[in-house]
C-alpha positions in Angstrom: 104.4 -89.1 -115.7 103.3 -85.5 -115.2 106.2 -83.0 -115.6 108.2 -83.3 -112.4 111.3 -81.4 -111.5 114.6 -83.2 -111.8 115.9 -81.9 -108.5 114.5 -81.2 -105.0 115.5 -79.8 -101.7 116.2 -82.4 -99.1 118.0 -83.0 -95.8 120.6 -85.7 -96.5 123.6 -85.4 -94.2 126.9 -86.8 -95.8 128.3 -87.6 -92.4 126.8 -88.5 -89.0 126.9 -85.8 -86.3 124.9 -83.3 -84.3 121.9 -81.4 -85.4 124.1 -79.0 -87.4 124.6 -81.6 -90.1 120.9 -81.2 -91.1 121.3 -78.7 -93.8 119.3 -78.4 -97.1 120.9 -79.9 -100.2 119.7 -80.7 -103.7 118.9 -84.3 -104.6 117.4 -85.9 -107.6 113.6 -86.3 -107.4 113.0 -90.1 -106.9 110.8 -91.9 -109.3 108.1 -94.4 -108.1 108.8 -98.1 -108.9 106.0 -100.6 -109.5 103.5 -100.5 -106.7 104.7 -97.1 -105.4 103.5 -93.5 -105.4 105.5 -90.3 -105.4 104.2 -87.8 -102.8 104.8 -84.1 -103.1 105.5 -83.6 -99.4 103.6 -80.9 -97.4 104.8 -82.1 -94.0 107.0 -84.7 -92.5 107.0 -86.1 -88.9 110.1 -86.1 -86.8 110.8 -89.3 -84.8 113.5 -90.5 -82.4 114.8 -93.0 -85.0 115.6 -89.9 -87.2 117.8 -88.6 -84.4 119.6 -92.0 -84.0 120.1 -92.2 -87.8 121.6 -88.7 -87.9 124.0 -89.8 -85.1 125.0 -92.9 -87.1 123.4 -95.2 -84.6 120.5 -96.4 -86.7 121.3 -97.0 -90.4 118.5 -97.1 -92.9 117.4 -100.6 -93.9 118.7 -102.0 -97.2 117.3 -100.2 -100.1 115.9 -97.3 -98.1 117.0 -93.8 -98.9 119.7 -92.1 -96.8 117.4 -89.1 -96.4 115.8 -89.4 -93.0 112.0 -89.2 -92.3 109.6 -92.1 -91.7 106.2 -90.4 -92.3 104.9 -87.8 -94.6 101.7 -86.2 -95.8 101.0 -84.5 -99.1 99.6 -85.0 -102.6 100.3 -87.9 -104.9 102.3 -86.4 -107.8 103.0 -89.6 -109.8 102.4 -93.3 -109.7 104.5 -96.4 -110.6 103.3 -99.4 -112.6 100.3 -101.2 -111.2 99.0 -98.2 -109.4 95.8 -96.4 -110.5 96.7 -93.1 -112.1 93.4 -91.8 -110.8 95.1 -91.4 -107.5 97.3 -88.5 -108.8 96.2 -85.4 -106.9 94.8 -87.2 -103.9 95.9 -86.2 -100.4 97.5 -89.0 -98.4 99.7 -89.7 -95.4 102.2 -92.6 -95.5 104.5 -94.6 -93.4 107.9 -94.9 -95.3 111.3 -96.5 -94.6 113.1 -93.2 -95.1 113.1 -90.1 -97.4 110.6 -87.9 -95.7 112.8 -84.8 -95.1 112.4 -83.8 -98.8 110.1 -82.1 -101.2 109.2 -85.4 -102.7 109.2 -88.9 -101.2 108.3 -92.4 -102.5 105.9 -94.6 -100.6 104.5 -98.1 -101.3 100.9 -97.5 -102.3 99.7 -100.0 -99.7 101.2 -97.9 -96.9 99.2 -94.7 -97.8 96.1 -93.6 -96.0 93.7 -90.9 -97.3 93.7 -87.5 -95.5 90.1 -86.7 -94.7 88.8 -83.1 -94.3 88.9 -83.5 -90.5 92.8 -83.5 -90.6 95.3 -80.8 -91.7 98.3 -82.1 -93.7 100.5 -81.2 -90.7 98.3 -83.4 -88.4 98.2 -86.2 -91.0 102.1 -86.2 -91.3 102.2 -86.8 -87.5 100.0 -89.9 -87.5 101.5 -92.8 -89.4 104.6 -93.7 -87.3 103.0 -93.5 -83.9 99.7 -95.0 -85.0 101.3 -98.0 -86.7 103.6 -98.5 -83.7 101.0 -98.2 -81.0 98.4 -100.2 -82.9 100.7 -103.2 -83.7 102.2 -103.3 -80.3 99.6 -102.3 -77.8 96.5 -103.7 -79.5 98.0 -106.6 -81.6 101.0 -107.9 -79.6 99.7 -107.0 -76.1 96.0 -107.8 -77.0 94.8 -104.7 -75.2 91.0 -104.8 -75.2 88.1 -102.9 -73.8 88.3 -102.9 -70.0 92.0 -103.5 -69.7 94.4 -101.3 -67.7 97.8 -100.5 -69.4 101.0 -98.8 -68.4 102.8 -96.8 -71.0 106.2 -95.1 -70.3 107.1 -91.8 -71.9 103.5 -90.5 -71.6 104.1 -87.1 -73.3 106.2 -88.5 -76.3 104.6 -89.0 -79.7 104.1 -92.7 -78.9 102.8 -91.9 -75.4 100.3 -89.3 -76.5 99.0 -91.5 -79.3 98.6 -94.4 -76.8 96.6 -92.1 -74.5 94.2 -91.1 -77.4 93.7 -94.6 -78.7 93.2 -96.0 -75.1 90.4 -93.5 -74.5 88.7 -94.4 -77.9 89.0 -98.2 -77.3 87.9 -98.4 -73.6 91.3 -98.8 -71.9 92.4 -97.3 -68.6 95.8 -95.9 -69.2 98.5 -95.1 -66.7 101.6 -93.2 -68.0 104.9 -92.1 -66.6 106.6 -88.8 -67.3 109.6 -86.8 -66.0 107.9 -83.8 -64.3 104.7 -82.8 -62.6 104.1 -80.4 -65.5 104.3 -83.3 -68.0 102.1 -85.5 -65.8 99.5 -82.7 -65.8 99.8 -82.4 -69.6 99.4 -86.2 -70.1 96.2 -86.1 -67.9 94.9 -83.1 -69.9 95.4 -85.2 -73.1 93.4 -88.0 -71.5 95.6 -90.2 -69.4 93.7 -91.7 -66.4 96.8 -91.6 -64.2 100.2 -90.0 -64.6 103.3 -90.9 -62.5 106.3 -88.6 -62.1 109.0 -91.2 -62.3 111.6 -88.8 -60.9 109.7 -88.4 -57.6 107.7 -91.6 -57.3 108.5 -95.3 -57.6 106.3 -96.2 -60.5 106.1 -99.8 -59.4 104.5 -98.8 -56.0 102.4 -96.1 -57.7 100.9 -98.7 -60.1 100.2 -101.1 -57.2 98.4 -98.3 -55.4 96.4 -97.2 -58.5 95.3 -100.7 -59.4 94.6 -101.8 -55.8 97.4 -104.3 -56.0 95.9 -106.0 -59.1 98.5 -104.7 -61.6 98.1 -103.8 -65.2 97.1 -106.1 -68.1 99.9 -104.7 -70.4 103.0 -102.6 -70.4 104.3 -100.7 -73.5 107.9 -100.1 -72.8 110.4 -97.9 -74.8 112.9 -97.7 -72.0 114.4 -101.2 -71.7 117.3 -102.0 -69.4 116.6 -102.0 -65.7 112.9 -100.9 -66.4 112.0 -104.4 -67.6 112.1 -106.3 -64.3 110.4 -103.4 -62.7 107.7 -103.4 -65.4 107.1 -107.2 -64.7 106.3 -106.3 -61.1 103.6 -104.0 -62.4 101.8 -106.7 -64.4 98.7 -108.6 -63.4 98.6 -112.4 -63.8 98.6 -113.3 -67.5 100.0 -109.8 -68.2 101.8 -108.9 -71.5 105.0 -106.8 -71.7 105.9 -105.3 -75.1 109.3 -103.8 -75.8 109.6 -101.2 -78.6 112.9 -99.4 -77.7 115.9 -99.7 -75.4 116.7 -96.1 -74.4 118.2 -97.3 -71.1 120.0 -100.4 -72.4 119.4 -103.4 -74.6 119.9 -106.1 -71.9 117.8 -106.9 -68.8 117.8 -109.5 -66.1 114.4 -111.3 -66.0 113.0 -113.3 -63.0 112.0 -116.4 -65.0 110.2 -118.0 -62.0 107.9 -114.9 -61.8 107.2 -115.2 -65.5 106.3 -118.8 -65.1 104.3 -118.5 -61.9 102.2 -115.5 -63.2 102.0 -116.7 -66.8 103.5 -113.4 -68.2 104.2 -112.8 -71.8 107.3 -110.9 -73.0 107.3 -109.8 -76.6 108.5 -106.8 -78.7 108.9 -105.6 -82.2 110.6 -103.0 -84.4 108.5 -101.5 -87.3 111.0 -100.0 -89.7 112.7 -103.3 -91.0 109.3 -105.0 -91.5 108.4 -105.6 -95.2 105.9 -103.7 -97.3 103.4 -106.6 -97.2 103.2 -106.5 -93.4 103.0 -102.7 -93.2 100.3 -102.7 -96.0 98.3 -105.2 -93.9 98.6 -102.9 -90.9 97.5 -99.9 -93.0 94.5 -101.9 -94.2 93.5 -102.8 -90.7 94.0 -99.2 -89.5 91.8 -98.0 -92.4 89.0 -100.3 -91.3 89.3 -100.0 -87.5 90.8 -96.5 -86.7 90.3 -94.4 -89.8 86.5 -93.9 -89.2 87.4 -92.2 -85.9 90.0 -90.0 -87.8 87.3 -89.1 -90.4 85.0 -88.1 -87.6 87.6 -85.8 -86.1 87.8 -88.0 -82.9 91.5 -88.9 -83.3 94.1 -86.3 -84.0 97.8 -86.4 -83.1 99.1 -84.0 -80.4 101.3 -81.5 -82.2 104.1 -80.0 -80.1 105.8 -77.7 -82.7 106.4 -77.2 -86.4 109.6 -76.1 -88.2 110.3 -75.4 -91.8 112.3 -78.1 -93.6 115.4 -75.8 -93.6 115.2 -75.7 -89.8 115.4 -79.5 -89.3 118.4 -78.9 -87.0 116.1 -76.9 -84.6 113.5 -79.6 -84.7 116.1 -82.2 -83.7 117.3 -80.0 -80.9 113.8 -79.7 -79.6 113.4 -83.5 -79.6 116.7 -84.1 -77.9 116.0 -81.5 -75.2 113.0 -83.7 -74.2 110.7 -80.8 -73.5 108.2 -81.6 -76.3 104.7 -82.9 -75.7 103.5 -84.9 -78.7 104.8 -84.6 -82.2 107.3 -82.4 -83.9 106.6 -81.8 -87.6 108.6 -80.3 -90.5 106.7 -78.2 -93.0 107.3 -77.5 -96.7 106.0 -74.5 -98.5 
């Protein structure tokens, strides 16, 4: 081990609450276990699960730190048993189960990806959570392939903007929904083929018009609730519906006869509770299929705003206000 400090600054609320509970505190610097690396964090992505965790609605999985933060970028400062010590000093970004809002964070070595010169560390910190999520759900679970048309709700969110960018790189036509004409324009500027203002348009009718009645091959849905039966109406025959969040409710009424008649597939997933082996396999696949595009500067996350770690409360307020386009990132000196 290189000489590491014993304590670090972190955001680790003692009680659930509003953004005001996100204040800097001192915590012991974690030590990497076998198969893990310790990252000196330069930047950490902010994600909706962090907000839910802060409110007490989404507890960390067993064994994960109470410190929020699901993605980081920085330099490897130390390694655990079984990890090549030659990696110390390398710049990486990583998907983690928690602990990102801190000066140091532990990550499984298999969930780290190298940061190429084409990316800043702030950009790198904004990649893992949305990239892993969109890749596993839109491309693996929904089998989206070159030539497909897909519908993604929340087009200007971190997930939505990543879906747009991947869609353009992998030959998909992408339709998104957003809550204002301004956001629709921003989604199209990022690369969406079509953007529907769900406050002024019925997205089911709009999709029908856009696709000439054919429907879309896949829907990536983070809304849930009453959106699900409406999403099914948007699907073409043999269409795939993937649920990744339930912002409008965890239950829906499904027209089973329609599912049978049109051979629809309904699936979904959550990423955070999946084991290290699964996430490492995804990281390996991303390294082979997507990372060459990252290295060429063809794929970068959409950055909305950055805040110093000490202003994590302001970052959460920004996310909860819903005005952001793309990713919010915390930075560390």
